[in-house]
Structures are given as C-alpha cells and as structure tokens.
DRENPA-3360 file (N, C-alpha, C; in nm, 2 decimals, always signed):
BEGIN
1 = MNRYINIE = +0.09/-0.11/-0.01/+0.00/-0.01/-0.01/+0.09/+0.12/+0.01 ~ +0.22/+0.12/+0.08/+0.29/+0.24/+0.07/+0.33/+0.26/-0.07 ~ +0.35/+0.19/-0.15/+0.41/+0.22/-0.28/+0.32/+0.33/-0.35 ~ +0.19/+0.31/-0.33/+0.07/+0.39/-0.38/+0.06/+0.51/-0.30 ~ +0.02/+0.49/-0.18/-0.01/+0.62/-0.07/+0.07/+0.60/+0.04 ~ +0.10/+0.69/+0.10/+0.18/+0.71/+0.24/+0.15/+0.87/+0.28 ~ +0.08/+0.85/+0.42/+0.03/+0.98/+0.45/+0.15/+1.07/+0.46 ~ +0.27/+1.05/+0.53/+0.37/+1.14/+0.54/+0.40/+1.20/+0.39;
9 = RFTNLVKR = +0.43/+1.10/+0.29/+0.49/+1.13/+0.17/+0.37/+1.26/+0.12 ~ +0.24/+1.20/+0.12/+0.13/+1.27/+0.05/+0.12/+1.42/+0.15 ~ +0.15/+1.44/+0.27/+0.13/+1.56/+0.35/+0.26/+1.65/+0.28 ~ +0.37/+1.59/+0.29/+0.49/+1.68/+0.23/+0.45/+1.71/+0.08 ~ +0.42/+1.64/+0.00/+0.38/+1.67/-0.13/+0.25/+1.80/-0.13 ~ +0.17/+1.78/-0.04/+0.06/+1.88/-0.05/+0.13/+2.03/+0.01 ~ +0.22/+2.01/+0.11/+0.29/+2.13/+0.14/+0.37/+2.20/+0.02 ~ +0.44/+2.11/-0.04/+0.54/+2.15/-0.16/+0.43/+2.20/-0.27;
17 = ELYSNMKR = +0.34/+2.16/-0.29/+0.26/+2.21/-0.41/+0.21/+2.34/-0.36 ~ +0.16/+2.36/-0.25/+0.09/+2.48/-0.21/+0.18/+2.58/-0.21 ~ +0.30/+2.55/-0.16/+0.41/+2.64/-0.15/+0.47/+2.70/-0.30 ~ +0.47/+2.58/-0.38/+0.52/+2.62/-0.51/+0.41/+2.71/-0.60 ~ +0.30/+2.67/-0.59/+0.19/+2.75/-0.67/+0.09/+2.84/-0.60 ~ +0.10/+2.85/-0.47/+0.01/+2.96/-0.40/+0.00/+3.08/-0.47 ~ +0.14/+3.15/-0.49/+0.13/+3.29/-0.54/+0.06/+3.30/-0.69 ~ +0.10/+3.19/-0.77/+0.01/+3.19/-0.91/-0.14/+3.18/-0.90;
25 = NLLVIVAM = -0.17/+3.07/-0.81/-0.30/+3.06/-0.81/-0.39/+3.18/-0.73 ~ -0.31/+3.24/-0.65/-0.42/+3.38/-0.58/-0.39/+3.46/-0.70 ~ -0.29/+3.49/-0.76/-0.30/+3.60/-0.86/-0.38/+3.57/-0.97 ~ -0.41/+3.44/-1.01/-0.56/+3.42/-1.11/-0.68/+3.45/-1.03 ~ -0.69/+3.43/-0.91/-0.79/+3.44/-0.84/-0.83/+3.60/-0.82 ~ -0.71/+3.65/-0.79/-0.73/+3.82/-0.76/-0.76/+3.89/-0.90 ~ -0.70/+3.83/-1.00/-0.73/+3.89/-1.12/-0.86/+3.89/-1.18 ~ -0.92/+3.77/-1.14/-1.06/+3.74/-1.19/-1.14/+3.83/-1.12;
33 = FSIFTISV = -1.16/+3.84/-0.97/-1.23/+3.91/-0.91/-1.21/+4.06/-0.92 ~ -1.09/+4.11/-0.96/-1.07/+4.24/-1.00/-1.13/+4.30/-1.12 ~ -1.10/+4.19/-1.22/-1.18/+4.23/-1.36/-1.33/+4.23/-1.36 ~ -1.37/+4.14/-1.29/-1.52/+4.13/-1.26/-1.57/+4.26/-1.21 ~ -1.51/+4.28/-1.07/-1.55/+4.40/-1.01/-1.56/+4.51/-1.09 ~ -1.44/+4.55/-1.16/-1.44/+4.66/-1.23/-1.55/+4.67/-1.34 ~ -1.55/+4.57/-1.44/-1.63/+4.54/-1.53/-1.80/+4.59/-1.48 ~ -1.84/+4.51/-1.39/-1.96/+4.52/-1.33/-1.98/+4.65/-1.28;
41 = FLTFEFGE = -1.90/+4.73/-1.22/-1.94/+4.85/-1.17/-1.94/+4.98/-1.29 ~ -1.84/+4.96/-1.37/-1.86/+5.01/-1.50/-2.00/+4.99/-1.58 ~ -2.04/+4.90/-1.59/-2.18/+4.87/-1.64/-2.26/+4.94/-1.55 ~ -2.28/+4.93/-1.41/-2.37/+4.99/-1.34/-2.35/+5.14/-1.37 ~ -2.23/+5.18/-1.37/-2.23/+5.34/-1.37/-2.27/+5.39/-1.52 ~ -2.24/+5.33/-1.61/-2.26/+5.39/-1.76/-2.36/+5.32/-1.85 ~ -2.41/+5.20/-1.77/-2.52/+5.12/-1.85/-2.66/+5.15/-1.82 ~ -2.76/+5.07/-1.88/-2.88/+5.07/-1.85/-2.92/+5.02/-1.72;
49 = EIKSKITF = -3.02/+5.08/-1.66/-3.05/+5.04/-1.52/-3.13/+4.93/-1.53 ~ -3.07/+4.82/-1.42/-3.12/+4.70/-1.43/-3.27/+4.69/-1.35 ~ -3.34/+4.61/-1.44/-3.49/+4.62/-1.37/-3.55/+4.49/-1.40 ~ -3.48/+4.38/-1.43/-3.52/+4.24/-1.45/-3.49/+4.17/-1.32 ~ -3.63/+4.12/-1.27/-3.61/+4.04/-1.15/-3.52/+3.93/-1.16 ~ -3.53/+3.86/-1.24/-3.46/+3.73/-1.28/-3.30/+3.76/-1.26 ~ -3.26/+3.85/-1.31/-3.10/+3.92/-1.30/-3.07/+3.93/-1.14 ~ -3.16/+4.00/-1.06/-3.13/+4.02/-0.93/-3.14/+3.89/-0.86;
57 = EKFHSMAF = -3.21/+3.78/-0.88/-3.22/+3.66/-0.84/-3.09/+3.57/-0.88 ~ -3.05/+3.56/-1.00/-2.95/+3.47/-1.07/-2.81/+3.54/-1.07 ~ -2.80/+3.67/-1.07/-2.66/+3.74/-1.06/-2.57/+3.66/-1.00 ~ -2.56/+3.64/-0.88/-2.44/+3.57/-0.79/-2.44/+3.45/-0.84 ~ -2.52/+3.35/-0.86/-2.51/+3.21/-0.91/-2.41/+3.22/-1.02 ~ -2.47/+3.30/-1.15/-2.38/+3.29/-1.26/-2.26/+3.36/-1.25 ~ -2.25/+3.47/-1.17/-2.11/+3.52/-1.18/-2.01/+3.43/-1.09 ~ -2.06/+3.35/-0.99/-1.98/+3.24/-0.93/-1.94/+3.13/-1.01;
65 = LGMLFTGG = -2.04/+3.08/-1.08/-1.98/+2.97/-1.20/-1.90/+3.04/-1.31 ~ -1.92/+3.16/-1.33/-1.85/+3.22/-1.45/-1.69/+3.20/-1.39 ~ -1.68/+3.25/-1.27/-1.53/+3.25/-1.22/-1.48/+3.12/-1.18 ~ -1.56/+3.04/-1.12/-1.54/+2.90/-1.10/-1.47/+2.82/-1.23 ~ -1.53/+2.84/-1.33/-1.49/+2.74/-1.45/-1.37/+2.81/-1.52 ~ -1.37/+2.95/-1.51/-1.25/+3.02/-1.55/-1.14/+2.99/-1.48 ~ -1.15/+3.02/-1.36/-1.03/+3.01/-1.28/-0.97/+2.86/-1.25 ~ -1.09/+2.78/-1.28/-1.06/+2.63/-1.24/-0.99/+2.60/-1.37;
73 = AFIASFSF = -1.01/+2.64/-1.49/-0.95/+2.59/-1.61/-0.80/+2.64/-1.59 ~ -0.78/+2.78/-1.54/-0.64/+2.80/-1.54/-0.56/+2.73/-1.44 ~ -0.63/+2.71/-1.31/-0.54/+2.63/-1.20/-0.51/+2.50/-1.23 ~ -0.62/+2.44/-1.30/-0.59/+2.28/-1.34/-0.50/+2.30/-1.46 ~ -0.48/+2.38/-1.51/-0.37/+2.36/-1.62/-0.24/+2.40/-1.56 ~ -0.21/+2.46/-1.46/-0.10/+2.50/-1.39/-0.04/+2.35/-1.32 ~ -0.13/+2.27/-1.34/-0.10/+2.14/-1.25/+0.02/+2.04/-1.35 ~ +0.12/+2.00/-1.26/+0.23/+1.94/-1.33/+0.33/+2.03/-1.41;
81 = IELRNKIT = +0.29/+2.15/-1.37/+0.38/+2.25/-1.46/+0.53/+2.25/-1.45 ~ +0.57/+2.18/-1.35/+0.72/+2.14/-1.35/+0.78/+2.05/-1.44 ~ +0.69/+1.96/-1.51/+0.71/+1.87/-1.61/+0.74/+1.93/-1.74 ~ +0.70/+2.07/-1.74/+0.71/+2.12/-1.89/+0.87/+2.20/-1.90 ~ +0.95/+2.17/-1.81/+1.07/+2.21/-1.82/+1.16/+2.08/-1.78 ~ +1.29/+2.08/-1.87/+1.37/+1.96/-1.83/+1.42/+1.96/-1.71 ~ +1.49/+2.09/-1.67/+1.55/+2.10/-1.52/+1.45/+2.07/-1.40 ~ +1.33/+2.13/-1.41/+1.25/+2.12/-1.30/+1.18/+1.99/-1.32;
89 = AHFYLLTP = +1.16/+1.94/-1.42/+1.12/+1.80/-1.43/+1.18/+1.72/-1.36 ~ +1.32/+1.69/-1.38/+1.42/+1.61/-1.31/+1.41/+1.62/-1.16 ~ +1.37/+1.74/-1.10/+1.36/+1.75/-0.95/+1.24/+1.70/-0.93 ~ +1.12/+1.75/-1.00/+1.00/+1.71/-0.97/+0.98/+1.52/-0.94 ~ +1.04/+1.48/-1.05/+1.03/+1.32/-1.07/+1.11/+1.28/-0.96 ~ +1.20/+1.33/-0.90/+1.29/+1.28/-0.78/+1.22/+1.30/-0.67 ~ +1.12/+1.38/-0.66/+1.07/+1.41/-0.53/+1.01/+1.28/-0.48 ~ +1.02/+1.25/-0.35/+0.94/+1.13/-0.30/+0.79/+1.14/-0.31;
97 = GSSFEKLL = +0.76/+1.01/-0.38/+0.59/+1.03/-0.39/+0.59/+0.94/-0.49 ~ +0.46/+0.86/-0.48/+0.42/+0.78/-0.62/+0.34/+0.89/-0.72 ~ +0.31/+0.81/-0.84/+0.25/+0.90/-0.92/+0.09/+0.91/-0.87 ~ +0.06/+0.81/-0.82/-0.09/+0.81/-0.73/-0.08/+0.94/-0.65 ~ +0.00/+0.96/-0.56/+0.01/+1.06/-0.48/+0.02/+1.18/-0.54 ~ +0.09/+1.19/-0.64/+0.09/+1.33/-0.72/+0.00/+1.37/-0.80 ~ -0.11/+1.28/-0.84/-0.21/+1.30/-0.92/-0.29/+1.33/-0.80 ~ -0.31/+1.28/-0.67/-0.42/+1.29/-0.58/-0.40/+1.47/-0.54;
105 = VNLVISLL = -0.27/+1.49/-0.51/-0.23/+1.62/-0.45/-0.27/+1.70/-0.56 ~ -0.27/+1.73/-0.67/-0.32/+1.81/-0.76/-0.48/+1.79/-0.77 ~ -0.53/+1.70/-0.77/-0.67/+1.68/-0.74/-0.73/+1.75/-0.61 ~ -0.67/+1.75/-0.51/-0.70/+1.80/-0.38/-0.68/+1.96/-0.38 ~ -0.58/+2.00/-0.44/-0.57/+2.13/-0.43/-0.63/+2.21/-0.56 ~ -0.63/+2.17/-0.67/-0.70/+2.23/-0.76/-0.85/+2.19/-0.80 ~ -0.90/+2.09/-0.74/-1.04/+2.06/-0.76/-1.10/+2.09/-0.62 ~ -1.08/+2.01/-0.52/-1.14/+2.03/-0.41/-1.11/+2.17/-0.33;
113 = GFTVFMML = -0.99/+2.18/-0.32/-0.93/+2.30/-0.24/-0.98/+2.43/-0.32 ~ -0.96/+2.45/-0.45/-1.00/+2.57/-0.51/-1.14/+2.58/-0.52 ~ -1.24/+2.46/-0.50/-1.38/+2.48/-0.51/-1.44/+2.54/-0.38 ~ -1.38/+2.47/-0.28/-1.43/+2.49/-0.13/-1.37/+2.66/-0.11 ~ -1.27/+2.68/-0.15/-1.21/+2.84/-0.16/-1.30/+2.93/-0.22 ~ -1.32/+2.89/-0.32/-1.41/+2.98/-0.43/-1.54/+3.00/-0.36 ~ -1.61/+2.91/-0.31/-1.73/+2.91/-0.23/-1.75/+3.00/-0.12 ~ -1.63/+2.98/-0.03/-1.63/+3.05/+0.11/-1.59/+3.21/+0.06;
121 = FYFLYSQV = -1.49/+3.22/-0.03/-1.44/+3.36/-0.05/-1.54/+3.43/-0.14 ~ -1.63/+3.37/-0.23/-1.73/+3.43/-0.30/-1.86/+3.47/-0.21 ~ -1.87/+3.39/-0.14/-1.97/+3.44/-0.02/-1.96/+3.56/+0.06 ~ -1.82/+3.56/+0.09/-1.80/+3.68/+0.19/-1.80/+3.81/+0.08 ~ -1.75/+3.79/-0.04/-1.73/+3.90/-0.15/-1.88/+3.95/-0.17 ~ -1.96/+3.83/-0.19/-2.10/+3.88/-0.25/-2.15/+3.96/-0.14 ~ -2.14/+3.93/+0.01/-2.20/+4.02/+0.11/-2.15/+4.16/+0.09 ~ -2.02/+4.19/+0.06/-1.98/+4.31/+0.04/-2.04/+4.39/-0.06;
129 = FNWVTSAI = -2.04/+4.30/-0.20/-2.09/+4.35/-0.32/-2.22/+4.41/-0.29 ~ -2.31/+4.32/-0.23/-2.45/+4.35/-0.23/-2.48/+4.48/-0.13 ~ -2.38/+4.51/-0.02/-2.40/+4.62/+0.06/-2.35/+4.73/+0.00 ~ -2.25/+4.74/-0.11/-2.21/+4.85/-0.19/-2.31/+4.90/-0.29 ~ -2.36/+4.77/-0.36/-2.46/+4.80/-0.47/-2.59/+4.87/-0.42 ~ -2.62/+4.83/-0.31/-2.75/+4.87/-0.25/-2.74/+5.01/-0.19 ~ -2.62/+5.04/-0.14/-2.59/+5.18/-0.07/-2.57/+5.27/-0.19 ~ -2.51/+5.22/-0.31/-2.48/+5.35/-0.40/-2.58/+5.34/-0.53;
137 = YGYHFSNV = -2.63/+5.21/-0.56/-2.72/+5.21/-0.67/-2.86/+5.16/-0.64 ~ -2.89/+5.13/-0.53/-3.02/+5.10/-0.50/-3.06/+4.95/-0.54 ~ -2.96/+4.88/-0.57/-2.98/+4.74/-0.61/-2.97/+4.62/-0.51 ~ -3.06/+4.53/-0.50/-3.08/+4.44/-0.39/-3.08/+4.30/-0.47 ~ -2.95/+4.24/-0.48/-2.93/+4.10/-0.54/-2.94/+4.00/-0.42 ~ -3.00/+3.90/-0.46/-3.03/+3.78/-0.36/-2.88/+3.73/-0.36 ~ -2.89/+3.66/-0.23/-2.75/+3.60/-0.21/-2.74/+3.47/-0.26 ~ -2.62/+3.45/-0.28/-2.58/+3.32/-0.37/-2.63/+3.19/-0.26;
145 = NFLQTDLL = -2.68/+3.08/-0.35/-2.73/+2.97/-0.27/-2.66/+2.86/-0.34 ~ -2.56/+2.82/-0.28/-2.51/+2.69/-0.32/-2.55/+2.56/-0.32 ~ -2.70/+2.55/-0.25/-2.75/+2.43/-0.25/-2.88/+2.45/-0.36 ~ -2.86/+2.53/-0.43/-2.95/+2.54/-0.57/-2.93/+2.44/-0.64 ~ -3.05/+2.37/-0.70/-3.04/+2.26/-0.76/-2.94/+2.29/-0.90 ~ -2.97/+2.39/-0.99/-2.91/+2.44/-1.11/-2.76/+2.45/-1.07 ~ -2.72/+2.51/-0.96/-2.60/+2.52/-0.93/-2.49/+2.41/-0.90 ~ -2.59/+2.30/-0.80/-2.53/+2.17/-0.79/-2.51/+2.10/-0.91;
153 = IALQVFVS = -2.59/+2.11/-1.03/-2.56/+2.04/-1.14/-2.45/+2.10/-1.21 ~ -2.45/+2.23/-1.18/-2.32/+2.29/-1.26/-2.17/+2.26/-1.19 ~ -2.18/+2.22/-1.06/-2.06/+2.20/-1.02/-2.03/+2.06/-1.04 ~ -2.11/+1.97/-1.07/-2.09/+1.84/-1.13/-2.02/+1.85/-1.26 ~ -2.07/+1.95/-1.33/-2.01/+1.96/-1.49/-1.86/+2.00/-1.45 ~ -1.86/+2.11/-1.36/-1.74/+2.16/-1.33/-1.63/+2.04/-1.32 ~ -1.66/+1.96/-1.23/-1.58/+1.83/-1.20/-1.54/+1.75/-1.33 ~ -1.60/+1.75/-1.43/-1.57/+1.69/-1.56/-1.49/+1.77/-1.65;
161 = VHSIFLLG = -1.52/+1.92/-1.63/-1.44/+2.00/-1.70/-1.29/+2.03/-1.65 ~ -1.32/+2.01/-1.52/-1.17/+2.01/-1.46/-1.10/+1.90/-1.49 ~ -1.15/+1.77/-1.50/-1.08/+1.65/-1.55/-1.02/+1.67/-1.69 ~ -1.08/+1.73/-1.77/-1.05/+1.73/-1.90/-0.93/+1.84/-1.90 ~ -0.91/+1.95/-1.82/-0.81/+2.05/-1.82/-0.67/+1.98/-1.76 ~ -0.71/+1.90/-1.64/-0.61/+1.82/-1.57/-0.54/+1.72/-1.68 ~ -0.61/+1.66/-1.75/-0.53/+1.59/-1.85/-0.45/+1.66/-1.94 ~ -0.53/+1.79/-1.99/-0.43/+1.85/-2.08/-0.32/+1.92/-2.02;
169 = AISFKKYP = -0.32/+1.94/-1.88/-0.20/+2.01/-1.83/-0.08/+1.91/-1.83 ~ -0.11/+1.77/-1.84/-0.01/+1.67/-1.85/+0.02/+1.65/-1.99 ~ -0.08/+1.67/-2.09/-0.05/+1.62/-2.22/+0.03/+1.74/-2.32 ~ +0.00/+1.87/-2.29/+0.04/+1.97/-2.37/+0.15/+2.04/-2.27 ~ +0.26/+2.05/-2.36/+0.41/+2.12/-2.28/+0.38/+2.25/-2.26 ~ +0.31/+2.33/-2.37/+0.29/+2.46/-2.39/+0.14/+2.50/-2.40 ~ +0.10/+2.60/-2.32/-0.05/+2.67/-2.33/-0.14/+2.57/-2.32 ~ -0.16/+2.50/-2.22/-0.27/+2.38/-2.20/-0.40/+2.45/-2.18;
177 = VILTPIFI = -0.38/+2.55/-2.13/-0.54/+2.64/-2.12/-0.59/+2.66/-2.24 ~ -0.51/+2.70/-2.34/-0.54/+2.73/-2.46/-0.57/+2.62/-2.55 ~ -0.47/+2.53/-2.55/-0.46/+2.42/-2.65/-0.57/+2.30/-2.61 ~ -0.61/+2.29/-2.48/-0.70/+2.18/-2.46/-0.84/+2.23/-2.49 ~ -0.91/+2.34/-2.49/-1.02/+2.38/-2.52/-1.05/+2.38/-2.69 ~ -0.93/+2.39/-2.74/-0.92/+2.40/-2.88/-0.91/+2.25/-2.95 ~ -0.83/+2.15/-2.85/-0.85/+2.02/-2.91/-0.99/+1.95/-2.90 ~ -1.06/+1.98/-2.78/-1.19/+1.94/-2.74/-1.29/+1.99/-2.85;
185 = FLLNGTLF = -1.29/+2.11/-2.89/-1.36/+2.15/-3.01/-1.36/+2.08/-3.13 ~ -1.21/+2.06/-3.18/-1.20/+1.99/-3.30/-1.23/+1.85/-3.29 ~ -1.20/+1.80/-3.16/-1.25/+1.64/-3.15/-1.40/+1.63/-3.17 ~ -1.47/+1.71/-3.10/-1.61/+1.70/-3.09/-1.66/+1.73/-3.23 ~ -1.61/+1.84/-3.30/-1.65/+1.88/-3.45/-1.63/+1.76/-3.53 ~ -1.48/+1.70/-3.52/-1.48/+1.57/-3.60/-1.59/+1.47/-3.58 ~ -1.61/+1.44/-3.46/-1.69/+1.34/-3.40/-1.84/+1.37/-3.48 ~ -1.87/+1.47/-3.46/-2.03/+1.52/-3.50/-2.03/+1.51/-3.65;
193 = AFVKMSGF = -1.93/+1.55/-3.73/-1.93/+1.55/-3.87/-1.91/+1.40/-3.91 ~ -1.86/+1.32/-3.85/-1.85/+1.16/-3.87/-1.99/+1.10/-3.86 ~ -2.06/+1.14/-3.74/-2.18/+1.08/-3.72/-2.28/+1.11/-3.81 ~ -2.27/+1.25/-3.85/-2.38/+1.30/-3.94/-2.34/+1.24/-4.09 ~ -2.22/+1.21/-4.12/-2.18/+1.18/-4.24/-2.21/+1.02/-4.26 ~ -2.20/+0.95/-4.17/-2.24/+0.79/-4.13/-2.38/+0.79/-4.14 ~ -2.46/+0.86/-4.09/-2.62/+0.85/-4.08/-2.67/+0.90/-4.23 ~ -2.60/+0.99/-4.30/-2.66/+1.02/-4.41/-2.65/+0.91/-4.52;
201 = FVFGNFDF = -2.49/+0.86/-4.53/-2.47/+0.75/-4.61/-2.56/+0.62/-4.60 ~ -2.58/+0.61/-4.45/-2.67/+0.46/-4.42/-2.80/+0.49/-4.44 ~ -2.88/+0.60/-4.38/-3.01/+0.63/-4.39/-3.05/+0.73/-4.48 ~ -2.98/+0.81/-4.55/-3.01/+0.92/-4.63/-3.06/+1.02/-4.57 ~ -3.19/+1.06/-4.62/-3.27/+1.15/-4.56/-3.37/+1.14/-4.45 ~ -3.34/+1.03/-4.39/-3.46/+0.96/-4.29/-3.45/+1.04/-4.17 ~ -3.58/+1.10/-4.15/-3.61/+1.18/-4.06/-3.59/+1.12/-3.90 ~ -3.48/+1.12/-3.84/-3.49/+1.06/-3.71/-3.58/+1.11/-3.60;
209 = NNHLFTKE = -3.59/+1.24/-3.62/-3.66/+1.33/-3.49/-3.81/+1.27/-3.51 ~ -3.88/+1.25/-3.63/-4.01/+1.23/-3.63/-4.03/+1.05/-3.62 ~ -3.92/+0.97/-3.67/-3.96/+0.84/-3.67/-3.89/+0.77/-3.57 ~ -3.78/+0.80/-3.51/-3.71/+0.71/-3.43/-3.71/+0.78/-3.29 ~ -3.67/+0.87/-3.28/-3.64/+0.96/-3.14/-3.78/+0.98/-3.07 ~ -3.83/+0.91/-2.98/-3.95/+0.93/-2.91/-3.90/+1.01/-2.79 ~ -4.01/+1.08/-2.72/-3.96/+1.15/-2.58/-3.91/+1.06/-2.49 ~ -3.96/+0.95/-2.48/-3.89/+0.85/-2.39/-3.76/+0.79/-2.40;
217 = MFDLMNLY = -3.72/+0.80/-2.57/-3.60/+0.79/-2.59/-3.48/+0.89/-2.56 ~ -3.54/+1.01/-2.58/-3.49/+1.12/-2.56/-3.44/+1.15/-2.39 ~ -3.54/+1.10/-2.32/-3.52/+1.11/-2.18/-3.43/+1.01/-2.13 ~ -3.41/+0.88/-2.21/-3.32/+0.79/-2.14/-3.20/+0.82/-2.21 ~ -3.18/+0.88/-2.33/-3.03/+0.93/-2.37/-3.00/+1.04/-2.28 ~ -3.10/+1.12/-2.22/-3.06/+1.23/-2.15/-2.97/+1.16/-2.00 ~ -3.06/+1.06/-1.98/-3.01/+1.00/-1.84/-2.87/+0.94/-1.85 ~ -2.86/+0.88/-1.97/-2.74/+0.78/-1.99/-2.62/+0.92/-2.03;
225 = SKIIIFYI = -2.65/+1.02/-2.08/-2.55/+1.13/-2.09/-2.50/+1.19/-1.95 ~ -2.60/+1.20/-1.89/-2.57/+1.24/-1.73/-2.48/+1.14/-1.66 ~ -2.51/+1.02/-1.67/-2.42/+0.93/-1.59/-2.28/+0.91/-1.66 ~ -2.26/+0.93/-1.79/-2.12/+0.95/-1.87/-2.05/+1.07/-1.83 ~ -2.14/+1.17/-1.82/-2.05/+1.30/-1.79/-2.01/+1.33/-1.67 ~ -2.12/+1.28/-1.56/-2.10/+1.31/-1.42/-2.02/+1.20/-1.35 ~ -2.02/+1.08/-1.39/-1.99/+0.96/-1.32/-1.89/+0.88/-1.39 ~ -1.90/+0.88/-1.51/-1.78/+0.80/-1.58/-1.66/+0.86/-1.61;
233 = LPPVLWFV = -1.68/+1.00/-1.71/-1.58/+1.06/-1.76/-1.46/+1.12/-1.66 ~ -1.51/+1.18/-1.55/-1.38/+1.22/-1.46/-1.30/+1.09/-1.44 ~ -1.35/+1.00/-1.37/-1.26/+0.89/-1.33/-1.17/+0.83/-1.45 ~ -1.24/+0.83/-1.55/-1.14/+0.79/-1.67/-1.03/+0.87/-1.70 ~ -1.08/+1.01/-1.71/-0.96/+1.09/-1.74/-0.87/+1.10/-1.65 ~ -0.89/+1.08/-1.49/-0.80/+1.07/-1.37/-0.73/+0.95/-1.40 ~ -0.77/+0.86/-1.45/-0.70/+0.73/-1.46/-0.61/+0.74/-1.59 ~ -0.64/+0.80/-1.69/-0.54/+0.85/-1.83/-0.44/+0.93/-1.78;
241 = TYLKLNEK = -0.47/+1.04/-1.68/-0.38/+1.14/-1.65/-0.27/+1.05/-1.54 ~ -0.32/+0.94/-1.46/-0.24/+0.87/-1.38/-0.15/+0.80/-1.47 ~ -0.18/+0.75/-1.60/-0.10/+0.66/-1.66/+0.00/+0.76/-1.74 ~ -0.04/+0.88/-1.77/+0.06/+0.95/-1.84/+0.18/+1.01/-1.74 ~ +0.13/+1.03/-1.62/+0.22/+1.08/-1.52/+0.31/+0.95/-1.49 ~ +0.26/+0.85/-1.48/+0.34/+0.72/-1.44/+0.45/+0.69/-1.56 ~ +0.42/+0.73/-1.67/+0.49/+0.71/-1.79/+0.60/+0.81/-1.77 ~ +0.59/+0.92/-1.74/+0.69/+1.01/-1.73/+0.79/+0.97/-1.63;
249 = EL = +0.73/+0.92/-1.51/+0.81/+0.87/-1.39/+0.90/+0.74/-1.46 ~ +0.86/+0.68/-1.53/+0.93/+0.57/-1.56/+1.09/+0.61/-1.66;
% end
C-alpha cells in the first residue's frame, strides 16, 4: 500500500505544491475578481438600469459559476507545470512520492481546495458587493445559494471540465489552457461530422426526430449522458492522467 499512498509523503507533497503554486493561484483569483468587479461597476455606472427580477435572483449564481469555471481551467492547467521544463522536471520526478500521490495532490488542491475556497470567498465577496450596490445604486441582489439545484448540477459539470483540463495539463507542454479547449472543440467537431456523414450514407434523408427518437428515448439518452458526463468521464480521465504521469516517472 505504501507504494501508492503514504500519509507522510502525501502531506509533504501537499505542502510542497501549495508553497510552489500559491502565488500563481492567488494571482489568478485576484485577477478574476478584480476584472469582474471593475467591469460590473462600470456597467452599473454607465449602462442601462437593471430592472429584471431574474437578474437580481441569478446574478451571483452566474457570476460565481463563471469565475469557478474560468479560474478552475487556469489552475487545473497549472498542474504538473514543473514537467514542462527539463530541469524542474528532473527534480519533480525525484521528489519522494508515487504517481498516484502526485495526481491526488493536484486533485485535492486544484479541484477540492479551489472549489471550497471559491465558495467561501465568493460568499464573503457577495456580502460586501450587495452592501455596496445597495448603498450606491439601490440594487438588491439575492444571496448566492450553493444548494440550488441548477448550481449543484453545474458543480458536477465543473468536475468533468476540470478533469479534462487536468489531463490537458500533462498532455500539452505549452499553453494547455488554450490548447485543451481547442483540441476538445476539434475532436467534438470531427465526431459530430463523422456521425452526420455516417447517418447520411446509411439512412439518407431519413428523419430520425419524427420516426425514431420518441420522448421516452430522449429522456433515456439524457439520463445516460448525465451518467457518462458526471460519473464515468472524470474517473476515466483521472486514470489516463495517472497513466501519463506514471509514464513520465518511468
């Protein structure tokens, strides 16, 4: 068991990773909140008056998710950053710890730690934000509700998105935060085109929507899609990331 996980080794790896990446991660978070705050208050100052009730109710939920996904993509892409340089890679690979521990450390910090930190920090930020906007502009935004169904579903999606960027972090030596979404877009586009072309050559102009896909079938496909995206995709991508990390260790 010690070959894969050892509490002392794991703890030391967590401390090392936090020390190495703390400034970079905090810079990303501070930049996000700064840009968001400046942009929003410029909009309040020079834009049209907000009158939509749905805006006041959903504002903080959407803002939180926007920053969670954006910051998460950057921070996940910083994982294993030492492997992108021959000199630092040498010392990183010699650092005591199994490939599993190094993967787990990045998951704990960039996924669990970042999510919990963002929830706590955004809650405090939103309280100050609501007080200022109420005092200056008379706007009364609803508090962010992390137990809201839509937000909980979005958090599940975030786990899957994070797993994609974590794999991209070890797959691309340069600019993984840019190359990962480009690769996913091209891959999805290629698969979509292949499916459409295959369907056309096999079935011609047959209308699937009217003749094959009933509401029950759509519901079943939706259920299977959720199972794949929420429960199968992340572990599979984590395992592939582990294999690629283990490959570099060898």
